[in-house]
C-alpha positions as CSV (number, residue, x, y, z in Angstrom):
1,M,0.0,0.0,0.0
2,K,2.8,2.4,0.9
3,Q,4.6,1.6,-2.4
4,R,1.4,2.4,-4.3
5,I,0.9,5.7,-2.6
6,F,4.5,6.7,-3.3
7,F,4.1,5.7,-7.0
8,L,0.9,7.9,-7.3
9,V,2.6,10.9,-5.6
10,A,5.6,10.5,-7.9
11,M,3.5,10.4,-11.0
12,A,1.5,13.5,-9.9
13,A,4.8,15.4,-9.4
14,L,5.9,14.4,-12.9
15,V,2.6,15.7,-14.3
16,V,3.0,19.1,-12.5
17,V,6.6,19.5,-13.8
18,G,5.7,18.5,-17.3
19,G,2.8,21.0,-17.4
20,H,5.2,23.7,-16.3
21,E,7.8,22.9,-18.9
22,D,5.1,23.0,-21.6
23,Q,4.5,26.7,-20.8
24,S,8.2,27.6,-21.1
25,I,10.2,28.3,-24.2
26,G,12.2,25.2,-24.7
27,A,14.7,24.6,-21.9
28,E,16.0,28.2,-21.8
29,T,15.3,28.9,-18.1
30,T,18.5,29.3,-16.1
31,Q,19.4,30.6,-12.7
32,T,19.2,34.4,-13.0
33,S,22.6,36.1,-12.8
34,P,23.0,38.4,-9.8
35,A,24.4,41.0,-12.2
36,M,21.1,41.3,-14.0
37,N,19.9,44.9,-14.2
38,F,17.8,44.6,-17.4
39,F,15.0,42.4,-18.5
40,V,11.8,42.1,-20.6
41,S,8.8,41.4,-18.3
42,S,7.4,38.0,-18.3
43,A,4.2,39.6,-17.0
44,K,1.7,40.8,-19.6
45,S,-1.1,43.3,-19.8
46,K,-4.2,42.9,-21.9
47,T,-4.5,46.8,-22.1
48,G,-2.3,49.8,-21.9
49,N,-3.5,50.6,-18.4
50,L,-0.5,49.7,-16.2
51,G,-1.4,51.9,-13.3
52,G,0.8,54.7,-14.6
53,L,4.6,54.8,-14.0
54,R,4.2,53.7,-10.4
55,G,2.2,50.7,-11.4
56,A,4.6,49.7,-14.1
57,D,7.6,50.1,-11.7
58,R,5.8,47.9,-9.3
59,I,5.5,45.2,-11.9
60,C,9.2,45.3,-12.5
61,Q,10.0,45.3,-8.8
62,E,7.8,42.3,-8.2
63,L,9.2,40.3,-11.1
64,A,12.8,41.0,-10.0
65,S,11.9,40.0,-6.4
66,A,10.6,36.7,-7.6
67,V,14.1,35.8,-9.0
68,G,15.9,37.1,-5.9
69,L,16.8,40.6,-7.1
70,G,14.3,42.7,-5.2
71,N,17.1,44.4,-3.3
72,K,17.6,46.6,-6.4
73,T,15.4,49.5,-7.4
74,W,13.6,48.8,-10.7
75,H,12.1,51.2,-13.1
76,A,10.0,50.5,-16.2
77,Y,11.3,51.9,-19.5
78,L,8.3,54.0,-20.2
79,S,7.8,57.6,-21.2
80,V,4.9,59.8,-20.1
81,E,3.7,63.3,-21.0
82,R,2.6,64.2,-17.5
83,D,4.4,62.7,-14.6
84,P,2.9,63.5,-11.2
85,D,6.3,62.8,-9.6
86,N,7.9,65.4,-11.9
87,G,5.5,68.3,-11.5
88,N,3.2,66.9,-14.2
89,K,6.0,67.6,-16.7
90,P,7.1,65.0,-19.3
91,T,9.4,62.2,-18.3
92,D,11.5,60.3,-20.9
93,A,12.1,56.6,-20.6
94,G,15.8,57.1,-21.2
95,S,16.0,59.3,-18.1
96,R,14.6,56.6,-15.8
97,I,17.2,53.9,-16.2
98,G,20.6,55.1,-15.0
99,T,23.7,55.2,-17.1
100,G,24.7,51.5,-17.5
101,P,26.2,49.1,-18.2
102,W,23.3,46.7,-18.4
103,F,23.3,43.0,-18.1
104,N,20.6,40.5,-18.9
105,A,19.5,37.4,-16.9
106,K,22.4,35.4,-18.2
107,G,24.9,38.1,-17.2
108,V,25.6,39.1,-20.8
109,V,26.2,42.8,-21.6
110,V,23.2,44.4,-23.4
111,A,24.8,47.8,-23.6
112,K,27.6,49.6,-21.8
113,D,26.0,53.1,-21.8
114,L,23.0,55.0,-23.1
115,A,24.6,55.8,-26.4
116,E,25.2,52.1,-27.1
117,L,21.8,51.2,-25.8
118,N,20.0,53.7,-28.1
119,A,22.1,52.6,-31.1
120,R,21.6,48.8,-30.7
121,K,19.0,46.7,-32.5
122,G,16.6,44.3,-30.8
123,D,17.9,40.8,-30.3
124,A,16.0,37.7,-29.1
125,D,19.1,36.3,-27.6
126,L,19.9,39.4,-25.5
127,F,16.5,40.9,-24.7
128,L,15.4,38.1,-22.3
129,N,12.9,38.0,-19.6
130,E,13.9,37.9,-15.9
131,R,14.1,34.1,-16.0
132,G,16.4,34.0,-19.0
133,Q,13.8,33.1,-21.6
134,R,13.4,34.6,-25.0
135,V,10.3,36.5,-25.9
136,P,8.1,34.9,-28.6
137,G,8.7,36.9,-31.8
138,N,9.7,36.4,-35.4
139,W,12.9,34.5,-34.8
140,P,13.3,31.0,-36.3
141,E,11.1,28.4,-34.6
142,S,9.7,30.9,-32.1
143,P,6.5,29.7,-30.3
144,K,3.4,31.6,-31.3
145,P,1.7,34.0,-30.9
146,T,4.2,36.7,-31.5
147,E,4.7,39.0,-28.4
148,H,7.7,41.0,-29.3
149,D,5.9,44.4,-29.3
150,I,7.2,46.0,-26.0
151,L,5.4,49.0,-24.7
152,T,7.6,52.1,-24.4
153,G,5.8,55.3,-25.6
154,S,9.1,56.5,-26.8
155,T,11.2,57.6,-29.7
156,P,14.4,55.7,-30.7
157,D,16.5,58.0,-28.5
158,G,14.3,57.3,-25.5
159,K,12.2,60.5,-25.5
160,V,8.4,60.7,-25.0
161,M,6.3,60.3,-28.1
162,A,3.3,62.5,-27.6
163,G,0.0,60.8,-28.0
164,R,1.5,57.3,-27.9
165,T,1.5,56.5,-24.1
166,C,-2.1,55.3,-23.5
167,N,-2.7,58.5,-21.5
168,D,0.5,57.9,-19.5
169,W,-0.2,54.2,-19.0
170,T,-3.6,54.8,-17.3
171,S,-6.0,54.2,-20.2
172,D,-7.6,51.2,-21.9
173,A,-9.4,53.3,-24.6
174,S,-9.8,51.9,-28.0
175,N,-9.1,55.2,-29.7
176,L,-5.7,55.6,-28.1
177,Q,-2.4,53.9,-29.1
178,A,1.0,53.2,-27.7
179,Q,4.4,53.2,-29.3
180,V,6.2,49.8,-29.1
181,G,9.6,48.4,-29.8
182,H,10.6,45.0,-31.2
183,S,12.6,43.0,-28.6
184,D,13.8,40.6,-31.3
185,G,14.6,43.4,-33.8
186,L,12.6,41.5,-36.5
187,G,9.6,42.3,-38.6
188,P,7.3,40.0,-40.6
189,G,9.0,37.0,-42.0
190,G,12.1,37.8,-39.9
191,D,12.8,41.1,-41.7
192,P,15.6,42.8,-39.7
193,S,15.5,46.1,-41.7
194,G,14.5,49.6,-41.0
195,R,12.1,50.3,-38.2
196,Y,11.5,46.6,-37.5
197,S,15.0,46.4,-36.0
198,I,14.4,49.1,-33.3
199,W,14.1,47.7,-29.8
200,N,12.3,50.7,-28.3
201,S,10.4,52.4,-31.1
202,S,9.3,50.3,-34.1
203,H,5.6,51.3,-34.6
204,E,2.4,52.1,-32.9
205,N,0.2,49.3,-31.6
206,G,-3.4,48.5,-32.5
207,S,-4.9,50.3,-29.5
208,C,-4.7,50.7,-25.7
209,A,-7.8,48.5,-25.4
210,D,-5.9,45.4,-26.7
211,T,-2.2,45.0,-26.8
212,A,-2.2,41.8,-28.8
213,P,-3.0,42.8,-32.4
214,R,0.2,43.5,-34.5
215,G,2.3,41.3,-32.2
216,G,2.1,42.4,-28.6
217,A,1.2,41.1,-25.2
218,G,1.6,44.2,-23.0
219,R,5.1,43.5,-21.9
220,I,7.5,46.2,-20.7
221,Y,11.3,46.7,-20.3
222,C,12.7,46.8,-16.8
223,F,16.0,48.4,-15.6
224,A,17.6,48.5,-12.2
225,V,18.7,52.0,-11.3
226,K,20.5,51.0,-8.1
């Protein structure tokens, strides 16, 4: 009887583990490097309402805490037109993330400073989530649906793009839009040219009511500032 109970428990454990693996992207999950100070959020949002900058920062902080890096202060790479913590003046995403260098979950350098960060292209092997997984996109054999559209509300140099911030990340209105970047630097069919390659400012999304159309899932970029 005891042997039968042990067998059933063991089989149940295998089912749980197997189910978890099916939700991951291959076998990419690794132990997060303590040097990590940049990641793409694994958390998603159906709409562009993230609770403003404070809500988005909280998302980054909680995800980092889940992998043991909650001792750092994390900010979302998002621009706004009216920041209540900045006298209701605009705040640029590029001003919220420190000066670098930045490392991903595997401890690999993403960029050494702001100039290099703004100049680089999206890359599925560098722009990983906090668990070291690639974001589904247009890279070869990527799982579907495509989710490489990352919310930023920003221009390629990290400045606020007026009218493309979902009312400063507080709106789920269907008549508003957000600017997004491509985390994999690829467009349809794996096209790496032109605007498709830009990690922080490729195009506007469908609307703030639904982040999925055109290749999104309401993910954000997170950076540790200290």
